[in-house]
N, C-alpha and C positions, 0 to 999 in steps of 0.2 A: 220455710223454716229459717228463722233468724239465728245468727250466731252471736254469742256474747263473748266478750274478751274478759278473762279474769285479770284483776289488777296485778297479780303476782306471776303471770304466765311468762314474763320475760320479753313480751312484745313492747315495742316503742309506742307509747300512747301520745307522744307529742310533748310540748313544753308544759311544765307545771310551775308551782309557785317559786321553786328554786331558780327558775330561769327568767323571772320577771326583770331582773336587772339587765339581762341581755336583750330582752325584748324592748324595754323602754329606753335603753341607751344610758342609764344612770351609771353603769360601770365605766363608760368612757368619760363621763363628767368627773367621776371620782379619780380615775387614773390620770387624766391630763390636768387636773387641778393643782397638782404639786403637793397635795396633802398625803398622798400615798407614800409610805416609807419604803424605800428600796435601798439595797446595799450597792455602793459604788465599788465594783470589783477592781477597777483600775487603781483606785486609791489603796485598796488592800494589797494588790500586787506591788505597787511602788513602795509601800511601807515595808513589805517583806524583802524587797530588793535592797532597800537601804539598810535593813538589819543584817543582811548577808554581807554587804560591802563593809559595814562597820565591824562585823566579826572578823573579817580578813585584815582590815587596816589597823585595828587597835593593838593586836599582838605585835605587828611589825613596828608600830610607833613605840611600844614599850621596850622592844629590844634595842632600838636606836637611842632611846632616852637614857640608857645606862651611862 
């Protein structure tokens, strides 16, 4: 008696067309090519730190400028 697996039974049937980029390595080529847009979080944190320092210094400079 042969058992058949229903497609929606929740069992893992292996890779499908959504996994082709993982199987052929094209995701690595795209990722390491430099064309992939990523956010540079270090630059975001530095900009935020500069804003905080400026928010502390500007009022002090305005008080001394009187």
